C-alpha positions as CSV (number, residue, x, y, z in Angstrom):
1,M,121.0,95.3,109.3
2,E,121.9,98.9,109.0
3,K,121.3,101.3,111.9
4,P,118.1,103.0,110.6
5,F,116.5,99.6,110.2
6,E,117.6,98.5,113.6
7,D,116.0,101.6,115.1
8,L,112.9,101.0,113.1
9,S,112.7,97.4,114.2
10,G,113.0,98.3,117.9
11,E,110.6,101.2,117.8
12,C,108.1,99.1,115.8
13,A,108.3,96.2,118.2
14,E,107.6,98.5,121.2
15,A,104.7,100.1,119.4
16,I,103.2,96.7,118.4
17,A,103.4,95.5,122.0
18,E,101.5,98.6,123.1
19,V,98.8,98.1,120.5
20,V,98.4,94.4,121.5
21,E,98.1,95.4,125.2
22,A,95.6,98.1,124.4
23,H,93.4,95.8,122.3
24,G,93.8,92.7,124.4
25,E,90.2,92.7,125.7
26,A,88.6,94.7,122.9
27,F,87.5,91.7,120.8
28,D,85.0,90.2,123.2
29,G,86.6,86.8,123.3
30,R,87.0,86.5,119.5
31,R,90.0,84.3,118.9
32,I,92.8,86.0,117.1
33,K,94.2,83.4,114.7
34,G,96.7,85.6,112.8
35,M,98.6,88.8,113.2
36,A,100.3,90.4,110.3
37,L,102.4,93.4,109.4
38,C,101.1,94.4,106.0
39,P,103.4,96.4,103.7
40,V,101.5,98.0,100.8
41,D,103.1,98.4,97.3
42,D,102.6,102.1,96.7
43,Y,102.6,103.1,100.3
44,L,105.6,101.8,102.2
45,A,104.1,102.3,105.7
46,P,103.0,98.8,106.8
47,Y,99.9,98.5,109.0
48,L,99.2,95.9,111.7
49,G,96.2,93.7,111.2
50,V,94.6,90.8,113.0
51,V,92.6,88.0,111.6
52,F,89.7,86.5,113.5
53,A,88.9,82.8,113.8
54,E,85.3,82.8,112.4
55,T,85.3,79.5,110.6
56,T,87.5,76.4,110.5
57,D,90.1,76.8,107.8
58,D,90.6,74.1,105.3
59,P,94.3,74.0,104.3
60,E,93.2,72.5,101.0
61,A,90.6,75.2,100.2
62,P,91.0,77.1,96.9
63,A,93.6,80.0,97.1
64,E,90.8,82.6,96.7
65,D,89.1,81.3,99.9
66,L,92.4,81.2,101.8
67,Y,93.1,84.8,100.7
68,V,89.8,85.9,102.2
69,Q,90.4,83.9,105.4
70,W,93.9,85.4,105.9
71,S,93.7,88.9,104.6
72,P,93.3,91.4,107.5
73,D,91.3,93.5,105.1
74,E,88.8,90.7,104.4
75,S,88.6,88.7,107.7
76,G,89.9,91.0,110.4
77,Q,90.8,94.6,111.1
78,E,93.7,97.0,111.3
79,I,94.7,97.8,114.9
80,S,97.0,100.7,115.7
81,N,97.8,103.7,117.9
82,G,99.5,107.0,117.3
83,R,102.9,105.6,118.1
84,L,102.7,102.7,115.7
85,D,101.3,105.0,113.0
86,K,104.3,107.3,113.5
87,V,106.8,104.5,113.4
88,T,105.4,102.8,110.3
89,G,104.9,106.1,108.6
90,G,108.6,106.7,109.1
91,T,109.3,104.1,106.5
92,N,108.4,106.6,103.8
93,D,110.9,109.1,105.2
94,L,113.5,106.4,105.3
95,A,112.8,105.5,101.7
96,S,112.9,109.1,100.5
97,H,116.3,109.6,102.0
98,W,117.7,106.2,100.9
99,P,120.5,106.5,98.3
100,E,119.3,105.6,94.8
101,E,122.4,103.5,94.1
102,D,121.6,101.3,97.1
103,W,117.9,101.0,96.5
104,D,118.0,97.3,95.8
105,H,119.0,96.8,99.5
106,F,116.1,98.9,100.9
107,G,113.3,96.3,100.5
108,P,115.1,93.3,101.9
109,Q,116.3,95.4,104.9
110,L,112.8,96.8,105.5
111,R,111.4,93.2,105.4
112,D,114.1,92.0,107.8
113,A,113.3,94.9,110.2
114,L,109.6,94.1,110.1
115,V,110.1,90.4,110.7
116,E,112.4,91.2,113.6
117,A,109.9,93.6,115.1
118,L,106.9,91.2,114.8
119,G,108.9,88.3,116.2
120,S,110.5,90.2,119.0
121,T,110.5,89.1,122.6
122,V,108.6,92.3,123.6
123,V,105.8,91.5,121.1
124,R,105.6,87.8,122.0
125,D,105.5,88.7,125.7
126,A,102.6,91.1,125.0
127,L,100.7,88.5,123.1
128,A,101.2,86.0,125.9
129,R,99.9,88.6,128.5
130,V,96.7,89.1,126.6
131,G,96.2,85.4,125.8
132,W,96.7,85.6,122.0
133,N,98.6,82.9,120.2
134,P,98.3,84.0,116.5
135,I,100.3,82.8,113.5
136,L,102.6,85.8,112.8
137,Y,103.3,86.8,109.2
138,L,104.0,89.5,106.7
139,F,101.1,89.9,104.3
140,M,102.1,91.6,101.1
141,T,98.8,93.5,100.6
142,G,99.3,94.6,97.0
143,E,100.2,91.0,95.9
144,G,97.8,89.2,98.2
145,L,100.6,86.9,99.3
146,V,102.3,85.9,102.5
147,D,106.0,86.5,102.7
148,A,107.4,82.9,102.4
149,D,110.7,83.6,104.2
150,S,109.0,85.2,107.2
151,L,106.5,82.5,107.9
152,P,108.9,79.8,109.3
153,T,111.0,82.4,111.1
154,L,108.1,83.9,112.9
155,N,106.4,80.6,113.8
156,P,109.0,78.0,114.8
157,G,107.5,74.7,115.7
158,R,104.1,75.4,114.2
159,R,104.5,73.8,110.8
160,A,101.9,71.1,111.6
161,D,99.3,73.7,112.6
162,P,96.5,73.7,110.0
163,D,96.5,77.5,110.0
164,Y,100.2,77.5,109.2
165,R,99.7,75.1,106.4
166,A,96.9,77.2,105.0
167,L,99.1,80.3,105.1
168,E,101.9,78.4,103.4
169,R,99.7,78.0,100.3
170,L,99.5,81.8,100.1
171,T,103.3,82.2,99.7
């Protein structure tokens, strides 16, 4: 991973951890079942969203139902702070200065940086401190899909979890 993406990943991880700590008690005991970084097609700045456990998921439910259950826009909410907004907003600056001849490497490196940030020790430690144990994933908002490569990387040992299996169907 190139230096700008390493920096982005580290800063994003620290900012996500701060957001988790700040929102740890804000949801009145509602169980957080998912936490996603959500890159948006036309706007590169990803946002951090949580999904609440309102109903029991059926991993065999139609894809439309799974989308509603796992989209932070549909079944959760965006959580942020000024630092995270600044860090994720910096992806637009990074993109605007990226050499056109190397553009095909930008997306994969951004994805890797976001996965590294979301799965970092600092984020996992913050989640443990507030008692959250969500499935972590990248949710490609414009496509309504979960990034297939990030799901197993961010959730080792959870493949048997019904929530994981439901998310797999959205890849």
